ROSE-4610 file (N, C-alpha, C; in Angstrom, 1 decimal, always signed):
// ROSE-4610
residu = [Q/Q/Q/I/I/I/A/A/A/E/E/E/G/G/G/I/I/I/N/N/N/P/P/P/L/L/L/E/E/E/K/K/K/K/K/K/Q/Q/Q/A/A/A/I/I/I/R/R/R/Q/Q/Q/E/E/E/I/I/I/T/T/T/F/F/F/G/G/G/E/E/E/L/L/L/W/W/W/D/D/D/L/L/L/Y/Y/Y/W/W/W/E/E/E/R/R/R/H/H/H/A/A/A/K/K/K/P/P/P/Y/Y/Y/R/R/R/K/K/K/A/A/A/A/A/A/C/C/C/R/R/R/N/N/N/D/D/D/E/E/E/S/S/S/I/I/I/Y/Y/Y/R/R/R/L/L/L/Y/Y/Y/L/L/L/S/S/S/A/A/A/L/L/L/A/A/A/G/G/G/K/K/K/K/K/K/L/L/L/S/S/S/L/L/L/I/I/I/T/T/T/A/A/A/D/D/D/N/N/N/I/I/I/R/R/R/E/E/E/L/L/L/H/H/H/Q/Q/Q/Q/Q/Q/V/V/V/G/G/G]
num = [1/1/1/2/2/2/3/3/3/4/4/4/5/5/5/6/6/6/7/7/7/8/8/8/9/9/9/10/10/10/11/11/11/12/12/12/13/13/13/14/14/14/15/15/15/16/16/16/17/17/17/18/18/18/19/19/19/20/20/20/21/21/21/22/22/22/23/23/23/24/24/24/25/25/25/26/26/26/27/27/27/28/28/28/29/29/29/30/30/30/31/31/31/32/32/32/33/33/33/34/34/34/35/35/35/36/36/36/37/37/37/38/38/38/39/39/39/40/40/40/41/41/41/42/42/42/43/43/43/44/44/44/45/45/45/46/46/46/47/47/47/48/48/48/49/49/49/50/50/50/51/51/51/52/52/52/53/53/53/54/54/54/55/55/55/56/56/56/57/57/57/58/58/58/59/59/59/60/60/60/61/61/61/62/62/62/63/63/63/64/64/64/65/65/65/66/66/66/67/67/67/68/68/68/69/69/69/70/70/70/71/71/71/72/72/72/73/73/73/74/74/74/75/75/75/76/76/76]
x = [+94.2/+95.1/+95.1/+94.0/+93.9/+94.7/+94.5/+95.3/+96.8/+97.2/+98.7/+99.1/+98.2/+98.5/+98.4/+97.8/+97.7/+96.3/+96.1/+94.8/+94.5/+93.5/+93.1/+92.6/+92.0/+91.5/+92.6/+93.7/+94.8/+95.3/+95.3/+95.8/+94.8/+93.5/+92.5/+92.6/+92.9/+93.0/+94.3/+95.3/+96.6/+96.4/+95.6/+95.3/+94.5/+93.5/+92.6/+93.4/+94.5/+95.3/+96.3/+96.6/+97.6/+97.1/+98.1/+97.7/+97.4/+96.7/+96.4/+97.5/+97.4/+98.4/+98.1/+96.9/+96.5/+97.1/+97.0/+97.6/+99.1/+99.7/+101.2/+101.5/+100.7/+100.9/+100.9/+99.9/+99.7/+101.0/+101.5/+102.7/+103.9/+104.0/+105.1/+105.0/+103.8/+103.5/+103.9/+103.4/+103.7/+105.1/+105.7/+107.1/+108.2/+108.0/+109.1/+108.9/+107.8/+107.6/+107.5/+106.7/+106.5/+107.8/+108.5/+109.7/+110.9/+111.0/+112.3/+112.2/+111.1/+110.9/+110.0/+110.1/+109.2/+109.0/+110.0/+109.9/+109.1/+109.2/+108.5/+107.2/+106.7/+105.5/+104.3/+104.1/+103.0/+103.0/+104.2/+104.3/+104.0/+104.5/+104.2/+102.7/+102.0/+100.6/+99.8/+100.2/+99.5/+99.7/+100.9/+101.1/+100.2/+100.2/+99.3/+97.9/+97.4/+95.9/+95.6/+96.5/+96.2/+96.4/+97.4/+97.8/+97.7/+98.1/+98.2/+97.0/+96.1/+94.9/+94.0/+94.1/+93.3/+93.7/+94.9/+95.4/+95.1/+94.6/+94.5/+93.8/+92.8/+92.0/+92.5/+93.6/+94.1/+95.1/+95.0/+95.9/+97.3/+98.4/+99.7/+100.0/+99.7/+100.0/+99.1/+98.0/+97.1/+97.4/+98.4/+98.8/+99.7/+99.3/+100.1/+100.9/+101.7/+102.5/+101.5/+100.4/+99.4/+98.8/+98.5/+98.0/+99.0/+100.2/+101.2/+101.4/+101.4/+101.5/+100.3/+99.1/+97.9/+98.0/+98.5/+98.6/+99.7/+100.7/+101.8/+101.3/+100.4/+99.9/+98.9/+98.2/+97.3/+98.0/+99.1/+99.9/+100.7/+101.2/+101.9/+101.1]
y = [+98.9/+99.9/+101.1/+101.5/+102.7/+102.5/+101.3/+101.0/+101.1/+100.8/+100.9/+102.3/+103.2/+104.6/+104.9/+104.0/+104.2/+104.7/+105.7/+106.3/+105.8/+104.8/+104.3/+105.3/+106.4/+107.4/+108.2/+108.4/+109.0/+108.2/+106.9/+106.0/+106.1/+106.1/+106.2/+107.6/+108.7/+110.0/+110.0/+109.4/+109.4/+108.7/+107.6/+106.8/+107.7/+108.4/+109.2/+110.3/+110.9/+112.0/+111.5/+110.2/+109.6/+109.6/+109.7/+109.7/+108.3/+108.3/+107.0/+106.7/+105.4/+105.0/+105.9/+106.2/+107.0/+108.4/+109.0/+110.3/+110.3/+109.2/+109.0/+108.9/+108.2/+108.1/+109.5/+110.3/+111.6/+112.4/+112.4/+113.1/+112.6/+111.3/+110.8/+111.3/+111.2/+111.6/+113.1/+113.9/+115.4/+115.8/+115.2/+115.6/+114.9/+113.6/+112.9/+112.4/+111.7/+111.1/+112.2/+113.2/+114.2/+114.9/+115.5/+116.3/+115.5/+114.2/+113.5/+112.3/+111.8/+110.5/+110.6/+111.6/+111.9/+110.7/+110.1/+108.9/+107.8/+107.6/+106.5/+106.8/+108.0/+108.4/+107.6/+107.3/+106.6/+105.1/+104.5/+103.2/+103.2/+104.2/+104.3/+104.4/+105.2/+105.5/+104.2/+103.5/+102.2/+101.2/+101.0/+100.1/+100.4/+101.7/+102.1/+101.8/+102.2/+101.9/+100.4/+99.6/+98.2/+97.4/+97.7/+96.9/+97.5/+98.8/+99.4/+100.2/+100.5/+101.3/+100.6/+99.3/+98.6/+99.0/+99.5/+100.0/+101.5/+102.2/+103.6/+104.2/+103.5/+104.0/+103.6/+102.8/+102.3/+103.3/+103.4/+104.2/+103.4/+104.1/+103.5/+102.5/+102.8/+102.0/+100.7/+100.7/+99.6/+98.6/+99.0/+98.0/+97.0/+95.8/+94.7/+93.9/+93.0/+92.1/+91.2/+90.8/+90.0/+90.7/+92.0/+92.8/+92.8/+92.9/+92.9/+91.5/+90.5/+89.1/+88.8/+89.2/+89.0/+89.8/+91.0/+91.8/+91.1/+90.7/+90.0/+88.7/+88.0/+86.8/+87.1/+88.2/+88.6/+89.1/+89.8/+90.3/+89.1/+88.2/+87.1/+86.1]
z = [+134.3/+133.7/+134.6/+135.1/+135.9/+137.2/+137.8/+139.0/+138.8/+137.6/+137.3/+136.9/+136.9/+136.6/+135.1/+134.3/+132.9/+132.6/+131.8/+131.5/+130.1/+130.0/+128.7/+127.7/+128.2/+127.4/+126.6/+127.3/+126.6/+125.4/+125.6/+124.5/+123.3/+123.6/+122.5/+121.8/+122.6/+122.0/+121.1/+121.6/+120.8/+119.4/+119.5/+118.2/+117.3/+117.8/+117.0/+116.3/+117.0/+116.4/+115.4/+115.4/+114.6/+113.1/+112.2/+110.8/+110.3/+109.2/+108.5/+107.5/+107.0/+105.9/+104.7/+104.4/+103.2/+103.4/+104.6/+104.8/+104.6/+105.1/+105.0/+103.5/+102.7/+101.3/+100.6/+101.0/+100.4/+100.7/+102.0/+102.3/+101.5/+101.3/+100.5/+99.1/+98.6/+97.2/+96.9/+97.8/+97.6/+97.9/+98.9/+99.4/+98.7/+98.3/+97.8/+96.3/+96.0/+94.7/+93.6/+93.8/+92.7/+92.5/+93.5/+93.2/+92.8/+93.3/+93.1/+92.3/+92.1/+91.3/+90.2/+89.4/+88.3/+87.4/+87.0/+86.1/+86.7/+88.0/+88.6/+89.2/+89.1/+89.7/+89.3/+88.0/+87.5/+88.1/+88.1/+88.7/+90.2/+90.9/+92.4/+92.6/+91.8/+92.0/+91.6/+90.6/+90.2/+91.3/+91.9/+93.0/+94.2/+94.5/+95.6/+95.4/+94.2/+93.9/+93.9/+93.3/+93.2/+94.5/+95.3/+96.4/+97.8/+97.9/+99.2/+99.6/+98.7/+99.1/+100.1/+100.2/+101.2/+102.6/+102.8/+104.1/+104.4/+103.4/+103.4/+104.7/+105.1/+106.2/+107.6/+107.6/+108.9/+109.5/+110.8/+111.6/+111.6/+111.5/+111.3/+112.5/+113.7/+114.8/+114.8/+114.1/+114.0/+112.9/+112.0/+111.0/+111.6/+111.5/+112.1/+111.1/+111.6/+110.7/+110.0/+110.6/+110.0/+108.8/+108.9/+107.8/+106.6/+106.9/+105.8/+105.2/+106.1/+105.6/+104.6/+105.0/+104.2/+102.9/+102.9/+101.7/+100.8/+101.4/+100.6/+99.9/+100.6/+100.0/+98.9/+99.0/+97.9/+96.7/+96.9/+95.8/+95.2/+95.9/+95.4/+94.7]
């Protein structure tokens, strides 16, 4: 990668600075769910806790189609 002009350290640093799925959820919750979806808030929170919290610690760019497929199979 270095020979191709790509710095692997920059990629690692970018991933470290990226937000996690849990942080994205918190942003959604504060900016969208609470102010605009008051009636559905409890349902959204339950769905997150039951199904999506397993992805909370993952960086967004590291969530793969396989992760989603696996989650979908568990839910189904």
